[in-house]
FIKOLZA-1660 file (N, C-alpha, C; in steps of 0.1 Angstrom, whole numbers, plus 5000, padded with zeros to 4 digits):
% residues 162
   i   px   py   pz ch aa at
   1 8487 2434 4220  A  X  N
   1 8471 2436 4208  A  X CA
   1 8459 2436 4217  A  X  C
   2 8442 2443 4222  A  X  N
   2 8438 2443 4228  A  X CA
   2 8427 2429 4226  A  X  C
   3 8419 2426 4227  A  X  N
   3 8412 2415 4224  A  X CA
   3 8405 2416 4213  A  X  C
   4 8400 2429 4216  A  X  N
   4 8388 2433 4200  A  X CA
   4 8401 2432 4188  A  X  C
   5 8409 2437 4187  A  X  N
   5 8421 2439 4178  A  X CA
   5 8423 2423 4175  A  X  C
   6 8424 2413 4184  A  X  N
   6 8430 2403 4182  A  X CA
   6 8422 2397 4171  A  X  C
   7 8407 2394 4179  A  X  N
   7 8395 2391 4172  A  X CA
   7 8395 2394 4157  A  X  C
   8 8393 2405 4158  A  X  N
   8 8395 2412 4144  A  X CA
   8 8406 2410 4132  A  X  C
   9 8418 2406 4140  A  X  N
   9 8428 2400 4134  A  X CA
   9 8433 2389 4127  A  X  C
  10 8421 2379 4137  A  X  N
  10 8418 2361 4140  A  X CA
  10 8409 2359 4128  A  X  C
  11 8394 2369 4125  A  X  N
  11 8388 2362 4115  A  X CA
  11 8390 2374 4105  A  X  C
  12 8404 2384 4096  A  X  N
  12 8406 2389 4090  A  X CA
  12 8416 2375 4082  A  X  C
  13 8420 2373 4090  A  X  N
  13 8430 2359 4089  A  X CA
  13 8421 2349 4081  A  X  C
  14 8409 2345 4089  A  X  N
  14 8405 2338 4086  A  X CA
  14 8392 2336 4069  A  X  C
  15 8393 2350 4064  A  X  N
  15 8389 2353 4055  A  X CA
  15 8394 2354 4042  A  X  C
  16 8409 2360 4044  A  X  N
  16 8420 2351 4034  A  X CA
  16 8419 2336 4032  A  X  C
  17 8424 2334 4041  A  X  N
  17 8422 2317 4041  A  X CA
  17 8416 2313 4029  A  X  C
  18 8400 2319 4035  A  X  N
  18 8390 2310 4025  A  X CA
  18 8384 2321 4009  A  X  C
  19 8395 2338 4012  A  X  N
  19 8393 2337 3997  A  X CA
  19 8406 2329 3989  A  X  C
  20 8409 2325 3993  A  X  N
  20 8422 2316 3984  A  X CA
  20 8415 2299 3985  A  X  C
  21 8404 2296 3990  A  X  N
  21 8394 2287 3981  A  X CA
  21 8384 2294 3970  A  X  C
  22 8381 2305 3969  A  X  N
  22 8375 2309 3956  A  X CA
  22 8387 2313 3942  A  X  C
  23 8398 2312 3941  A  X  N
  23 8406 2312 3932  A  X CA
  23 8410 2301 3923  A  X  C
  24 8412 2305 3915  A  X  N
  24 8414 2298 3903  A  X CA
  24 8429 2290 3908  A  X  C
  25 8428 2282 3916  A  X  N
  25 8444 2279 3917  A  X CA
  25 8448 2260 3915  A  X  C
  26 8452 2254 3913  A  X  N
  26 8457 2241 3917  A  X CA
  26 8455 2238 3927  A  X  C
  27 8450 2227 3936  A  X  N
  27 8452 2225 3952  A  X CA
  27 8468 2223 3955  A  X  C
  28 8479 2224 3951  A  X  N
  28 8490 2224 3952  A  X CA
  28 8493 2235 3959  A  X  C
  29 8491 2243 3945  A  X  N
  29 8495 2263 3945  A  X CA
  29 8485 2269 3957  A  X  C
  30 8472 2260 3959  A  X  N
  30 8466 2261 3972  A  X CA
  30 8466 2264 3982  A  X  C
  31 8476 2248 3987  A  X  N
  31 8479 2249 3998  A  X CA
  31 8487 2255 4003  A  X  C
  32 8497 2258 3991  A  X  N
  32 8505 2265 3994  A  X CA
  32 8513 2282 3999  A  X  C
  33 8497 2284 3994  A  X  N
  33 8492 2301 3998  A  X CA
  33 8487 2304 4008  A  X  C
  34 8479 2291 4010  A  X  N
  34 8472 2294 4028  A  X CA
  34 8486 2291 4039  A  X  C
  35 8496 2283 4037  A  X  N
  35 8503 2278 4045  A  X CA
  35 8513 2292 4042  A  X  C
  36 8516 2300 4033  A  X  N
  36 8522 2314 4036  A  X CA
  36 8515 2323 4043  A  X  C
  37 8498 2323 4036  A  X  N
  37 8493 2334 4046  A  X CA
  37 8493 2335 4059  A  X  C
  38 8490 2318 4064  A  X  N
  38 8496 2318 4077  A  X CA
  38 8507 2322 4083  A  X  C
  39 8515 2319 4074  A  X  N
  39 8530 2318 4082  A  X CA
  39 8530 2335 4078  A  X  C
  40 8526 2337 4074  A  X  N
  40 8529 2358 4072  A  X CA
  40 8521 2361 4085  A  X  C
  41 8510 2359 4082  A  X  N
  41 8499 2368 4095  A  X CA
  41 8507 2359 4110  A  X  C
  42 8513 2353 4115  A  X  N
  42 8514 2348 4123  A  X CA
  42 8525 2357 4130  A  X  C
  43 8537 2356 4114  A  X  N
  43 8547 2365 4124  A  X CA
  43 8544 2381 4121  A  X  C
  44 8539 2386 4117  A  X  N
  44 8537 2401 4120  A  X CA
  44 8534 2407 4129  A  X  C
  45 8525 2396 4143  A  X  N
  45 8527 2396 4154  A  X CA
  45 8538 2394 4161  A  X  C
  46 8546 2390 4155  A  X  N
  46 8560 2386 4162  A  X CA
  46 8576 2400 4160  A  X  C
  47 8574 2404 4173  A  X  N
  47 8583 2421 4177  A  X CA
  47 8595 2414 4167  A  X  C
  48 8601 2400 4171  A  X  N
  48 8616 2399 4167  A  X CA
  48 8613 2402 4150  A  X  C
  49 8602 2394 4141  A  X  N
  49 8603 2400 4130  A  X CA
  49 8604 2414 4126  A  X  C
  50 8592 2421 4135  A  X  N
  50 8593 2433 4128  A  X CA
  50 8602 2440 4129  A  X  C
  51 8609 2437 4141  A  X  N
  51 8626 2448 4140  A  X CA
  51 8634 2443 4128  A  X  C
  52 8634 2430 4127  A  X  N
  52 8643 2426 4113  A  X CA
  52 8638 2429 4100  A  X  C
  53 8628 2430 4099  A  X  N
  53 8616 2435 4082  A  X CA
  53 8627 2454 4087  A  X  C
  54 8616 2462 4097  A  X  N
  54 8621 2473 4096  A  X CA
  54 8632 2479 4104  A  X  C
  55 8638 2476 4110  A  X  N
  55 8644 2487 4120  A  X CA
  55 8652 2490 4113  A  X  C
  56 8663 2484 4107  A  X  N
  56 8671 2494 4097  A  X CA
  56 8666 2503 4092  A  X  C
  57 8660 2502 4091  A  X  N
  57 8652 2518 4084  A  X CA
  57 8650 2525 4094  A  X  C
  58 8661 2541 4089  A  X  N
  58 8665 2549 4103  A  X CA
  58 8646 2555 4106  A  X  C
  59 8640 2559 4102  A  X  N
  59 8628 2568 4099  A  X CA
  59 8612 2557 4106  A  X  C
  60 8618 2547 4106  A  X  N
  60 8605 2537 4112  A  X CA
  60 8606 2538 4124  A  X  C
  61 8602 2539 4130  A  X  N
  61 8593 2538 4150  A  X CA
  61 8580 2530 4151  A  X  C
  62 8585 2518 4155  A  X  N
  62 8573 2506 4156  A  X CA
  62 8570 2506 4165  A  X  C
  63 8570 2518 4175  A  X  N
  63 8557 2524 4186  A  X CA
  63 8544 2527 4178  A  X  C
  64 8546 2533 4168  A  X  N
  64 8537 2541 4161  A  X CA
  64 8526 2531 4155  A  X  C
  65 8527 2519 4153  A  X  N
  65 8523 2512 4146  A  X CA
  65 8516 2501 4159  A  X  C
  66 8501 2504 4161  A  X  N
  66 8491 2499 4170  A  X CA
  66 8485 2482 4170  A  X  C
  67 8485 2483 4154  A  X  N
  67 8477 2471 4151  A  X CA
  67 8490 2463 4139  A  X  C
  68 8488 2447 4145  A  X  N
  68 8502 2437 4136  A  X CA
  68 8501 2438 4125  A  X  C
  69 8495 2442 4115  A  X  N
  69 8491 2442 4105  A  X CA
  69 8501 2455 4097  A  X  C
  70 8507 2468 4104  A  X  N
  70 8502 2477 4100  A  X CA
  70 8521 2476 4094  A  X  C
  71 8522 2481 4082  A  X  N
  71 8534 2485 4074  A  X CA
  71 8546 2474 4066  A  X  C
  72 8534 2462 4067  A  X  N
  72 8538 2451 4061  A  X CA
  72 8536 2444 4048  A  X  C
  73 8530 2454 4042  A  X  N
  73 8522 2458 4028  A  X CA
  73 8533 2456 4017  A  X  C
  74 8543 2463 4020  A  X  N
  74 8552 2463 4004  A  X CA
  74 8559 2445 4007  A  X  C
  75 8567 2447 4019  A  X  N
  75 8569 2433 4026  A  X CA
  75 8567 2421 4021  A  X  C
  76 8556 2420 4026  A  X  N
  76 8548 2404 4024  A  X CA
  76 8543 2407 4011  A  X  C
  77 8540 2409 4006  A  X  N
  77 8534 2410 3990  A  X CA
  77 8544 2405 3984  A  X  C
  78 8557 2412 3981  A  X  N
  78 8568 2412 3973  A  X CA
  78 8569 2396 3975  A  X  C
  79 8569 2393 3983  A  X  N
  79 8579 2381 3992  A  X CA
  79 8569 2372 3987  A  X  C
  80 8551 2370 3990  A  X  N
  80 8547 2362 3989  A  X CA
  80 8549 2360 3970  A  X  C
  81 8543 2371 3964  A  X  N
  81 8544 2368 3947  A  X CA
  81 8559 2365 3943  A  X  C
  82 8570 2364 3953  A  X  N
  82 8585 2357 3951  A  X CA
  82 8581 2340 3950  A  X  C
  83 8572 2339 3961  A  X  N
  83 8574 2325 3967  A  X CA
  83 8562 2314 3958  A  X  C
  84 8554 2323 3953  A  X  N
  84 8541 2318 3947  A  X CA
  84 8544 2318 3933  A  X  C
  85 8552 2327 3931  A  X  N
  85 8554 2327 3916  A  X CA
  85 8553 2343 3907  A  X  C
  86 8558 2348 3900  A  X  N
  86 8554 2362 3897  A  X CA
  86 8542 2357 3885  A  X  C
  87 8544 2344 3876  A  X  N
  87 8533 2346 3868  A  X CA
  87 8519 2345 3866  A  X  C
  88 8519 2340 3882  A  X  N
  88 8502 2340 3885  A  X CA
  88 8503 2354 3895  A  X  C
  89 8506 2357 3901  A  X  N
  89 8504 2369 3908  A  X CA
  89 8507 2385 3905  A  X  C
  90 8506 2395 3908  A  X  N
  90 8509 2406 3902  A  X CA
  90 8511 2418 3915  A  X  C
  91 8523 2422 3912  A  X  N
  91 8519 2433 3928  A  X CA
  91 8512 2447 3929  A  X  C
  92 8510 2454 3930  A  X  N
  92 8499 2464 3930  A  X CA
  92 8502 2473 3941  A  X  C
  93 8497 2488 3934  A  X  N
  93 8506 2496 3942  A  X CA
  93 8495 2507 3942  A  X  C
  94 8490 2517 3952  A  X  N
  94 8482 2532 3956  A  X CA
  94 8492 2539 3961  A  X  C
  95 8494 2547 3952  A  X  N
  95 8502 2557 3959  A  X CA
  95 8497 2568 3970  A  X  C
  96 8509 2577 3974  A  X  N
  96 8503 2589 3981  A  X CA
  96 8486 2597 3975  A  X  C
  97 8485 2590 3962  A  X  N
  97 8476 2599 3960  A  X CA
  97 8463 2596 3972  A  X  C
  98 8460 2587 3971  A  X  N
  98 8450 2578 3981  A  X CA
  98 8455 2583 3997  A  X  C
  99 8446 2596 4007  A  X  N
  99 8451 2595 4020  A  X CA
  99 8456 2588 4027  A  X  C
 100 8455 2578 4027  A  X  N
 100 8463 2567 4040  A  X CA
 100 8474 2559 4026  A  X  C
 101 8478 2563 4017  A  X  N
 101 8484 2555 4009  A  X CA
 101 8500 2561 4012  A  X  C
 102 8511 2553 4006  A  X  N
 102 8512 2539 3998  A  X CA
 102 8506 2529 4006  A  X  C
 103 8503 2521 3997  A  X  N
 103 8495 2506 4002  A  X CA
 103 8500 2496 3989  A  X  C
 104 8509 2488 3989  A  X  N
 104 8504 2478 3982  A  X CA
 104 8500 2462 3985  A  X  C
 105 8497 2455 3969  A  X  N
 105 8488 2447 3974  A  X CA
 105 8488 2437 3962  A  X  C
 106 8485 2424 3957  A  X  N
 106 8486 2415 3953  A  X CA
 106 8473 2411 3943  A  X  C
 107 8470 2413 3928  A  X  N
 107 8466 2406 3920  A  X CA
 107 8467 2394 3917  A  X  C
 108 8458 2386 3918  A  X  N
 108 8463 2370 3911  A  X CA
 108 8456 2366 3900  A  X  C
 109 8464 2367 3892  A  X  N
 109 8461 2373 3876  A  X CA
 109 8449 2358 3874  A  X  C
 110 8450 2352 3871  A  X  N
 110 8442 2341 3865  A  X CA
 110 8432 2344 3869  A  X  C
 111 8424 2348 3883  A  X  N
 111 8410 2346 3887  A  X CA
 111 8408 2358 3889  A  X  C
 112 8419 2373 3883  A  X  N
 112 8416 2388 3888  A  X CA
 112 8410 2390 3897  A  X  C
 113 8414 2382 3912  A  X  N
 113 8409 2388 3924  A  X CA
 113 8419 2397 3934  A  X  C
 114 8418 2410 3937  A  X  N
 114 8426 2409 3951  A  X CA
 114 8428 2405 3959  A  X  C
 115 8443 2402 3959  A  X  N
 115 8446 2393 3972  A  X CA
 115 8454 2403 3983  A  X  C
 116 8448 2407 3993  A  X  N
 116 8455 2419 4004  A  X CA
 116 8461 2412 4017  A  X  C
 117 8470 2408 4023  A  X  N
 117 8476 2401 4026  A  X CA
 117 8474 2417 4043  A  X  C
 118 8473 2427 4042  A  X  N
 118 8474 2432 4052  A  X CA
 118 8459 2445 4050  A  X  C
 119 8454 2443 4039  A  X  N
 119 8440 2448 4041  A  X CA
 119 8434 2457 4054  A  X  C
 120 8434 2446 4065  A  X  N
 120 8427 2451 4081  A  X CA
 120 8432 2462 4085  A  X  C
 121 8444 2466 4084  A  X  N
 121 8448 2474 4088  A  X CA
 121 8443 2490 4085  A  X  C
 122 8434 2484 4079  A  X  N
 122 8425 2501 4070  A  X CA
 122 8415 2497 4074  A  X  C
 123 8409 2481 4076  A  X  N
 123 8392 2483 4074  A  X CA
 123 8393 2478 4093  A  X  C
 124 8399 2478 4096  A  X  N
 124 8396 2479 4116  A  X CA
 124 8390 2493 4119  A  X  C
 125 8397 2497 4107  A  X  N
 125 8392 2512 4117  A  X CA
 125 8384 2517 4105  A  X  C
 126 8373 2508 4096  A  X  N
 126 8364 2515 4092  A  X CA
 126 8366 2521 4074  A  X  C
 127 8384 2519 4073  A  X  N
 127 8385 2525 4059  A  X CA
 127 8389 2514 4048  A  X  C
 128 8382 2520 4035  A  X  N
 128 8381 2510 4025  A  X CA
 128 8390 2515 4011  A  X  C
 129 8399 2500 4012  A  X  N
 129 8406 2503 4002  A  X CA
 129 8398 2504 3990  A  X  C
 130 8410 2515 3982  A  X  N
 130 8403 2518 3967  A  X CA
 130 8416 2516 3958  A  X  C
 131 8411 2494 3954  A  X  N
 131 8417 2488 3951  A  X CA
 131 8415 2492 3937  A  X  C
 132 8408 2503 3928  A  X  N
 132 8405 2504 3914  A  X CA
 132 8416 2521 3912  A  X  C
 133 8422 2524 3927  A  X  N
 133 8436 2533 3923  A  X CA
 133 8446 2529 3917  A  X  C
 134 8445 2511 3922  A  X  N
 134 8462 2504 3917  A  X CA
 134 8463 2502 3911  A  X  C
 135 8478 2501 3904  A  X  N
 135 8483 2497 3889  A  X CA
 135 8493 2487 3892  A  X  C
 136 8498 2479 3884  A  X  N
 136 8510 2469 3886  A  X CA
 136 8522 2478 3891  A  X  C
 137 8533 2474 3900  A  X  N
 137 8544 2479 3900  A  X CA
 137 8555 2467 3901  A  X  C
 138 8569 2473 3898  A  X  N
 138 8582 2465 3902  A  X CA
 138 8589 2469 3911  A  X  C
 139 8597 2465 3920  A  X  N
 139 8606 2468 3928  A  X CA
 139 8618 2473 3929  A  X  C
 140 8624 2482 3928  A  X  N
 140 8637 2478 3923  A  X CA
 140 8646 2473 3933  A  X  C
 141 8658 2474 3933  A  X  N
 141 8666 2469 3942  A  X CA
 141 8667 2475 3960  A  X  C
 142 8667 2486 3959  A  X  N
 142 8667 2493 3970  A  X CA
 142 8652 2489 3978  A  X  C
 143 8643 2492 3967  A  X  N
 143 8626 2490 3970  A  X CA
 143 8625 2479 3980  A  X  C
 144 8634 2466 3975  A  X  N
 144 8632 2456 3979  A  X CA
 144 8639 2456 3993  A  X  C
 145 8645 2462 3994  A  X  N
 145 8652 2455 4008  A  X CA
 145 8647 2453 4021  A  X  C
 146 8631 2459 4027  A  X  N
 146 8627 2454 4040  A  X CA
 146 8620 2439 4034  A  X  C
 147 8614 2439 4019  A  X  N
 147 8613 2424 4021  A  X CA
 147 8620 2415 4020  A  X  C
 148 8632 2413 4017  A  X  N
 148 8644 2404 4017  A  X CA
 148 8644 2403 4035  A  X  C
 149 8646 2416 4040  A  X  N
 149 8647 2411 4055  A  X CA
 149 8637 2400 4060  A  X  C
 150 8622 2405 4054  A  X  N
 150 8616 2399 4060  A  X CA
 150 8613 2385 4057  A  X  C
 151 8616 2384 4042  A  X  N
 151 8619 2368 4040  A  X CA
 151 8632 2360 4049  A  X  C
 152 8638 2370 4047  A  X  N
 152 8651 2364 4058  A  X CA
 152 8650 2358 4071  A  X  C
 153 8635 2363 4077  A  X  N
 153 8633 2366 4091  A  X CA
 153 8631 2353 4093  A  X  C
 154 8621 2352 4080  A  X  N
 154 8611 2339 4082  A  X CA
 154 8614 2323 4072  A  X  C
 155 8627 2324 4072  A  X  N
 155 8639 2313 4064  A  X CA
 155 8635 2314 4052  A  X  C
 156 8629 2326 4047  A  X  N
 156 8624 2320 4031  A  X CA
 156 8635 2323 4023  A  X  C
 157 8638 2317 4010  A  X  N
 157 8649 2324 3998  A  X CA
 157 8637 2332 3993  A  X  C
 158 8645 2342 3991  A  X  N
 158 8639 2349 3975  A  X CA
 158 8642 2352 3966  A  X  C
 159 8639 2352 3957  A  X  N
 159 8638 2345 3942  A  X CA
 159 8640 2364 3936  A  X  C
 160 8655 2364 3929  A  X  N
 160 8653 2375 3922  A  X CA
 160 8652 2380 3910  A  X  C
 161 8647 2387 3908  A  X  N
 161 8639 2390 3894  A  X CA
 161 8644 2407 3893  A  X  C
 162 8651 2406 3889  A  X  N
 162 8655 2419 3879  A  X CA
 162 8655 2422 3866  A  X  C
% end
């Protein structure tokens, strides 16, 4: 990643960490959320994690993605929600009606704040994510495969929420 993208990426990560401070979370949950955010953002940059997460998908060409957060929205959002607990977090989805969709992100239910681990894959290009188009979604077993591979690559246990 070139220097400008790297600086943008680091700035986006800091913004996510700062945002967690504004949410209505107890200190233990906030610390856990910050640790997960840092872990995920660091691992988005890891080629082996990208291949473990997306390599098995036949239509995935890793060379098409020039920014580290590209492609991780569903896997990271679902895994984050599972690790933090679905009581306080809702997986959200913007479908293909959005020109740049689909896109997954999280809603922190107690604060009603959007928490988007990969928004910078759009904002780096000046694209605003239309969160108002998002709606709650659950992933079926087949849709969870990339999230399960992502969690496994990070040595996290995925909880089953069938």
